[in-house]
Structure formats: structure tokens, C-alpha cells
C-alpha positions in Angstrom: 12.3 47.3 43.3 12.7 44.7 46.0 12.2 41.0 45.1 12.2 37.9 47.3 13.3 34.7 45.6 12.2 31.5 47.4 11.8 27.9 46.3 11.5 24.2 47.1 8.9 24.1 49.9 8.1 20.4 49.5 4.9 20.3 51.4 4.1 16.6 52.1 1.1 14.5 52.7 2.0 10.8 53.2 -0.6 8.5 51.6 -0.8 4.7 51.8 -3.7 4.5 49.3 -2.7 1.6 47.0 -4.2 3.3 44.0 -2.2 6.5 44.6 1.0 4.5 45.4 0.8 2.6 42.2 3.0 5.3 40.7 6.2 7.2 41.4 4.6 8.5 44.6 5.7 5.3 46.4 9.3 6.4 45.8 8.5 9.9 46.8 7.0 8.8 50.2 9.9 6.5 50.9 12.5 9.3 50.1 10.6 11.7 52.4 10.6 9.2 55.3 14.2 8.0 54.9 16.0 11.1 53.7 14.1 14.3 54.0 11.7 14.2 57.0 14.5 14.8 59.6 15.9 17.9 57.8 12.8 19.7 56.6 10.5 22.0 58.6 7.8 24.4 57.6 8.3 26.6 60.6 10.8 28.8 58.7 8.2 29.3 55.9 5.5 30.4 58.4 7.8 33.3 59.4 8.2 34.7 55.9 4.9 36.6 55.4 5.6 38.9 58.3 9.3 39.2 57.5 8.6 40.2 53.9 6.2 42.9 55.0 8.8 44.1 57.5 11.4 44.2 54.7 9.1 46.0 52.3 9.3 43.3 49.6 7.5 44.4 46.4 7.3 41.1 44.6 7.8 37.4 45.5 9.1 34.9 42.9 8.3 31.3 43.8 10.7 28.9 42.0 8.7 25.6 42.1 8.5 22.4 44.1 5.6 23.5 46.3 4.7 19.9 46.8 6.5 16.5 47.2 4.3 14.2 45.1 1.7 16.7 43.6 -1.2 15.5 45.9 -4.2 17.7 46.4 -3.6 18.0 50.1 0.0 19.1 49.5 -1.2 21.8 47.2 -3.7 22.9 49.8 -1.0 23.3 52.4 1.2 25.3 49.9 -1.7 27.4 48.8 -2.6 28.2 52.4 0.9 29.5 53.0 0.9 31.6 49.8 -2.4 33.2 50.8 -0.7 34.7 53.8 1.6 36.9 51.7 0.3 40.4 51.0 2.7 41.0 48.1 2.1 40.3 44.4 3.7 37.0 43.5 4.6 35.0 40.4 5.0 31.2 40.6 6.4 28.4 38.4 6.1 24.7 38.9 9.0 22.3 39.7 9.4 18.7 38.9 7.7 17.6 42.1 4.6 19.7 41.1 4.4 17.6 37.9 5.3 14.5 39.8 3.1 11.9 38.0 1.9 11.8 34.5 -1.7 12.2 35.6 -0.9 15.4 37.7 0.9 16.8 34.7 -1.8 15.9 32.2 -4.6 17.3 34.5 -2.5 20.4 35.1 -3.0 20.2 38.9 -0.4 22.9 39.6 -2.4 25.5 37.6 -5.5 24.9 39.6 -3.8 26.3 42.6 -1.2 28.7 41.2 -2.2 30.7 38.3 -0.3 34.0 38.0 -2.3 37.2 37.7 -2.4 38.3 34.1 -3.5 41.5 32.4 -5.8 41.6 29.4 -4.1 41.0 26.0 -3.1 44.4 24.6 0.2 43.3 23.0 1.4 40.1 21.3 3.7 39.4 24.2 0.6 39.2 26.5 -0.7 36.2 24.5 1.8 33.8 26.0 0.5 31.8 29.0 2.6 29.6 31.3 -0.1 26.8 31.4 -0.5 26.6 27.6 2.9 27.7 26.2 5.3 27.0 29.1 6.3 30.7 29.2 4.7 34.0 30.1 5.9 37.6 30.6 5.2 40.1 33.3 6.4 43.7 33.3 7.4 44.2 36.9 8.8 47.7 36.8 9.9 50.5 34.5 12.0 48.8 31.9 12.1 45.5 33.9 10.4 42.3 32.6 10.1 38.9 34.2 9.9 35.8 31.9 8.7 32.7 33.7 9.3 29.2 32.3 7.7 25.8 32.9 10.4 23.2 32.0 9.2 20.6 34.5 8.0 17.2 33.3 6.9 13.9 34.8 9.7 11.4 34.7 10.3 7.7 35.3 11.6 6.5 38.7 15.0 7.9 39.8 14.8 10.8 37.3 13.9 14.4 37.9 14.9 15.8 34.5 13.5 19.0 33.1 13.0 19.6 29.4 13.6 22.8 27.3 11.7 21.7 24.2 12.0 23.2 20.7 8.5 24.8 20.8 9.4 26.5 24.1 12.7 27.6 22.6 10.8 29.3 19.7 8.3 31.0 22.0 11.1 32.4 24.1 13.0 33.6 21.0 9.8 35.3 19.8 9.2 37.0 23.2 12.8 38.3 23.4 12.4 39.8 19.9 9.1 41.5 21.0 10.6 43.2 24.1 11.9 46.8 23.8 15.6 47.0 22.8 16.5 48.5 26.1 14.6 46.0 28.2 16.2 44.4 31.3 15.0 40.8 31.8 14.9 38.4 34.7 14.5 34.7 33.6 12.8 32.5 36.2 13.1 28.7 35.8 13.1 25.8 38.3 16.1 24.2 36.7 19.6 25.6 36.2 20.6 25.5 32.5 24.0 24.0 33.2 24.6 20.2 33.7 24.4 19.0 37.3 26.5 16.3 39.0 23.8 13.8 38.5 22.7 13.8 34.9 19.2 12.5 35.7 18.5 15.7 37.7 19.5 18.1 34.9 17.7 20.1 32.2 17.5 18.4 28.9 18.6 20.8 26.1 19.9 23.1 28.7 22.7 23.8 26.3 20.2 25.3 23.9 18.8 27.5 26.6 22.3 28.6 27.5 23.1 29.5 23.9 20.0 31.6 23.7 20.8 33.4 26.9 24.3 34.1 25.7 22.8 35.7 22.6 20.4 37.8 24.6 22.2 40.6 26.5 18.9 42.0 27.9 18.7 38.9 30.2 20.5 40.3 33.4 19.4 37.7 36.0 18.7 34.0 35.8 16.9 32.7 38.9 16.4 29.0 39.7 16.0 26.5 42.5 16.0 22.6 42.3 19.5 22.0 43.6 18.8 22.8 47.3 22.2 24.6 47.2 22.4 28.3 47.6 24.6 30.2 45.1 25.3 33.7 43.8 27.4 33.6 40.6 28.3 36.6 38.5 29.1 35.4 34.9 28.8 38.7 33.2 29.2 39.7 30.4 29.0 36.4 28.6 26.1 35.1 30.8 23.8 36.8 33.4 24.0 36.8 37.1 22.9 33.3 38.4 20.9 33.1 41.6 20.0 29.8 43.2 17.6 30.4 46.1 18.5 27.1 47.7 15.7 25.2 49.6 13.7 27.5 51.8 12.2 24.7 53.9 15.3 23.1 55.3 15.5 23.4 59.1 19.3 23.8 59.2 20.2 25.0 55.7 17.1 26.9 54.6 17.9 29.8 52.3 16.4 32.5 50.1 17.5 35.7 48.3 16.4 39.3 48.7 17.1 41.2 45.4 17.2 45.0 45.1 17.2 46.2 41.5 19.0 49.5 41.2 19.9 51.6 38.1 23.5 50.6 37.8 23.7 47.5 40.0 21.8 45.0 42.0 22.2 44.1 45.6 21.6 40.4 46.6 21.2 39.6 50.3 21.1 36.0 51.1 19.1 34.8 54.2 19.5 31.5 56.1 17.5 29.9 58.9 19.1 29.5 62.4 16.0 29.6 64.6 15.1 32.8 62.8 15.9 34.2 59.4 19.2 36.1 59.3 21.2 37.7 56.4 24.5 35.8 55.9 25.8 37.1 52.7 25.5 40.3 50.7 26.7 41.0 47.1 26.7 44.3 45.2 27.0 43.5 41.6 27.4 46.1 38.8 25.6 45.6 35.5 28.2 44.9 32.9 26.1 44.6 29.7 
């Protein structure tokens, strides 16, 4: 199976509507104008649908932050891009997709990005990302994808996520329901380890890490959020960690191509330099 991991598009629509700006969106607009506008481009993203078809990608995993301030017009831009991919995809929200308390409460993300779900035939199919913050997809023989929603609206200058105790219990129940020989990919917008800036980290990330350490069936942990590409093999105590980086940066845009094979995985990292080019390849043996 061949999987593309991409994240952090940050589609933007600047608004000066005073009613919309009477929120965290004012900071989001200013941050875009001052810091991000010069380094972001959506030209790289427009090249991906054709490239993924050329590379015979089977599944796309979207790691969140489709939008900048969770405005309707931003979602429409992101949805327009996603509609151009012919492959099956699974999406999770990032902190920018739950940017305001209203967008989180109204579940705006899920009006545009609801993953295709099968009918409920097994207790594991009951879990739904919108309602429970977690859902499960069987993506291949003996391979399962668990998607998490740990993004929450936060005060100014904070972009924390939250791995709450109810979500912890749901995830524990799901892992217990999977076959003993299952291989699992865990998809979350946030890394579980602390970041340099505490206000950008995942609260109770230590609890998530502990659960992952106790769950040898989790082979890959995929995330975005940091805008820093990384491939880290922490086996056997922890899974392989893959940070897709930010796929919309004009000079530092990145994403990962993942080939799942019986005894190893191959990760090919792509970067944008006027076109998408592979810049790193890792062959990693399964060690647990």
C-alpha cells in the first residue's frame, strides 16, 4: 500500500468584518500578513493531484490545518483542492480548523471534511471522529488507521491541543478491539512530545505517549503542526514518527510518501523547489 501524508495547507481569506474580527481571527489575520504571507504559496498544492496519480498513491492522509482562521471561504478553497484528488482520503482537523469557539461548537470542519465510513457491523465501527474524537479505518490487510481529533479552540497566543480522558478511554477500547496481530497507524495533528513552545504542545501528551508505549501494534505515528519535516525511528519502545512538515510553504514545503511492506516501510520525503522532488528516503525495518 502506498500512502501520501500531507498537512498544514493554511488556506486564507482575509476579512475586515468587525464582527468576525472580534475574536482570535484578528491575530490570525495579522500573523498571516506579517509572518506567513511571504513564505506560503498554494501553487505546490495544485501540483499534487496529478503527481499522486502518477505515483500510484492509494490513500491520502490529511493531517489538519486546512484553514487559517476556520472561515467558510477558507474551507471552500481547501475543499476545492481536495475534490481534485482521485484517491480515497482520510482527514483530521488541526488547531486552525477549530480556530474560534464558535467554529468548534458549530463543527464547521465536519461540514466540509467528513471521512467516508462504512455501516456499523462491529463495535469498532461505532466510533466517529466528529462525536468521539476518534475513528478507525481498515486500510489494508491487517492494517488499520486510527484518526484523532485533539484540536481545540484556545485563547490568544496559544495553539494547544488536548488529549482528554474520555478520548483516552475510547482509544484504549479501540486498541483492545483490534485483532491481536493488527498493525496500526495513528494519525494526529499534534506530536505527543513537548514542543519548544509549551503553548503549542499537546496537553496530556504524556498520557498518549504512555498508551502508545503500551501498544506494540502501533507501528507509525503521523503528525503535522510543527511545520518541520522529520522521520524518526524510535522502535521498539515507540513507533516510527513521521512529521509531514508544511505542504504549502513555497521554499520549504514537504510531504511524505509511505510504502507499507511486509517486513519494513519505505518513506520518501518530497520537497518543493519549483516542482516536487524527493530529497530523502528511509528504509525502516519493523522491530516489534
